[in-house]
C-alpha positions as CSV (number, residue, x, y, z in Angstrom):
1,M,-0.3,-0.1,0.1
2,N,1.2,3.5,-0.7
3,P,1.1,6.1,2.2
4,D,-2.3,7.6,1.3
5,E,-3.8,4.2,1.5
6,N,-2.0,3.6,4.7
7,A,-3.5,6.3,6.1
8,V,-6.9,5.4,5.1
9,A,-6.2,1.9,6.9
10,S,-5.5,4.0,10.2
11,V,-8.9,5.8,10.0
12,L,-10.7,2.8,9.3
13,K,-9.3,1.3,12.8
14,D,-10.3,4.4,14.7
15,Y,-13.5,4.5,13.4
16,Q,-13.8,0.8,14.0
17,M,-13.0,2.0,17.8
18,A,-15.7,4.8,17.6
19,L,-18.2,2.5,16.7
20,N,-17.4,0.0,19.1
21,R,-17.2,2.7,21.9
22,S,-20.8,3.9,20.7
23,D,-18.8,7.6,20.5
24,A,-20.2,9.8,18.2
25,E,-18.0,12.6,18.5
26,A,-15.0,9.8,18.2
27,A,-16.9,9.2,14.6
28,L,-17.7,12.7,13.8
29,E,-13.9,13.8,14.0
30,L,-13.3,11.0,11.1
31,Y,-15.5,13.0,8.7
32,A,-14.9,16.0,6.5
33,P,-17.0,19.2,7.3
34,D,-19.2,18.3,4.5
35,G,-19.0,14.8,5.2
36,V,-21.9,12.2,4.5
37,F,-23.2,9.2,6.7
38,M,-25.6,6.9,4.7
39,P,-26.9,3.8,7.0
40,Q,-28.9,1.3,5.0
41,H,-32.7,2.1,5.4
42,S,-32.1,6.0,6.5
43,R,-31.6,9.0,4.6
44,A,-27.9,10.5,4.1
45,S,-26.9,12.8,6.6
46,V,-25.1,15.5,5.1
47,G,-22.5,18.0,7.3
48,T,-21.0,18.0,10.5
49,A,-24.6,18.8,12.2
50,A,-26.2,16.1,10.3
51,V,-23.9,13.5,10.8
52,R,-23.6,14.2,14.6
53,K,-27.3,14.1,15.0
54,A,-27.3,10.9,13.2
55,Y,-24.3,8.9,14.9
56,E,-26.5,10.1,18.5
57,A,-29.6,8.7,17.1
58,V,-27.9,5.6,16.0
59,F,-26.1,4.9,19.3
60,A,-29.1,5.7,21.5
61,A,-30.7,2.8,19.6
62,I,-28.3,0.4,19.2
63,T,-24.8,-0.9,20.5
64,L,-22.7,-2.3,17.9
65,T,-19.7,-4.6,18.3
66,V,-17.8,-5.0,15.2
67,K,-14.8,-6.2,13.5
68,F,-13.7,-4.6,10.2
69,E,-12.1,-7.0,7.6
70,I,-10.3,-4.4,5.0
71,A,-11.7,-6.0,1.5
72,E,-9.6,-3.2,-0.3
73,I,-8.2,0.5,-0.3
74,R,-7.5,1.8,-3.6
75,Q,-6.0,5.0,-4.8
76,I,-8.2,5.6,-7.6
77,A,-7.0,9.3,-8.1
78,P,-4.4,11.6,-7.1
79,D,-6.7,13.4,-4.5
80,W,-8.9,10.1,-4.1
81,V,-9.1,7.2,-1.9
82,L,-11.9,4.5,-1.4
83,A,-12.0,1.8,1.0
84,R,-14.4,-1.4,1.1
85,T,-14.9,-3.0,4.2
86,N,-16.9,-6.3,5.4
87,S,-17.7,-6.5,9.3
88,A,-18.7,-9.2,11.4
89,G,-20.1,-8.7,14.8
90,T,-23.5,-8.1,16.7
91,T,-26.0,-5.2,17.2
92,K,-27.8,-4.8,20.2
93,N,-31.3,-2.9,20.2
94,N,-31.1,-0.9,23.3
95,A,-34.8,-1.0,23.8
96,T,-35.6,-4.3,24.0
97,G,-32.2,-5.8,24.5
98,P,-31.3,-8.6,22.2
99,R,-28.0,-9.2,20.3
100,V,-28.3,-10.2,16.7
101,R,-25.4,-11.0,14.3
102,R,-25.1,-8.6,11.6
103,P,-22.7,-8.9,9.2
104,T,-22.2,-5.4,7.0
105,K,-20.5,-4.1,4.1
106,S,-19.2,-0.9,3.6
107,S,-17.8,2.0,1.3
108,F,-15.8,5.1,2.3
109,S,-14.6,7.6,0.2
110,F,-11.6,10.1,1.2
111,R,-10.2,13.1,-0.6
112,R,-6.8,14.3,0.0
113,S,-8.1,18.0,0.2
114,M,-10.2,16.9,3.1
115,G,-7.1,15.5,4.7
116,L,-6.9,11.7,4.5
117,G,-7.8,11.5,8.1
118,R,-11.3,12.5,7.2
119,S,-13.9,10.4,5.4
120,R,-15.8,12.4,2.6
121,A,-18.8,9.9,2.5
122,I,-19.6,6.3,4.6
123,A,-22.2,4.3,3.4
124,F,-23.5,0.8,4.9
125,A,-25.5,-2.6,3.7
126,Q,-26.4,-5.2,5.3
127,P,-26.0,-8.4,2.6
128,T,-29.5,-9.8,2.3
129,R,-30.2,-13.9,1.6
130,H,-32.6,-12.8,-1.4
131,A,-30.2,-10.9,-3.6
132,P,-29.9,-14.1,-5.6
133,D,-33.3,-14.3,-6.3
134,V,-33.8,-10.5,-7.0
135,L,-31.1,-10.6,-9.3
136,R,-32.6,-13.5,-11.1
137,K,-35.8,-12.0,-11.6
138,T,-34.2,-8.7,-13.1
139,R,-31.9,-10.8,-15.3
140,R,-35.4,-12.2,-16.8
């Protein structure tokens, strides 16, 4: 990996720790001022205030225990690095208490001019068992 890709790998470790501590401020520090948080089944949150509010809501609702596996980190242009992770772990519903295994796939974009220590956008998706059936139907 080149130095920019190594910087992104370090940010991903910090982000994993912020999620596991339910620390909205630590997560927020890893975003650019115009950063975008895009959790699955939710509207995108854009900018510092909206991203903070979104993380506070997430951490009030659930407690995460995650471990990232970096699938790839790739510099795609002089100013941009993309990263993709798979994570294993559990999600605890803070209202009802059950802990559920939730594998997640995430993508991250980093722009050098924003500082490679800060993500421009983070998107999450939980794999579904029904995806092959959906793909089969759309190919007909």
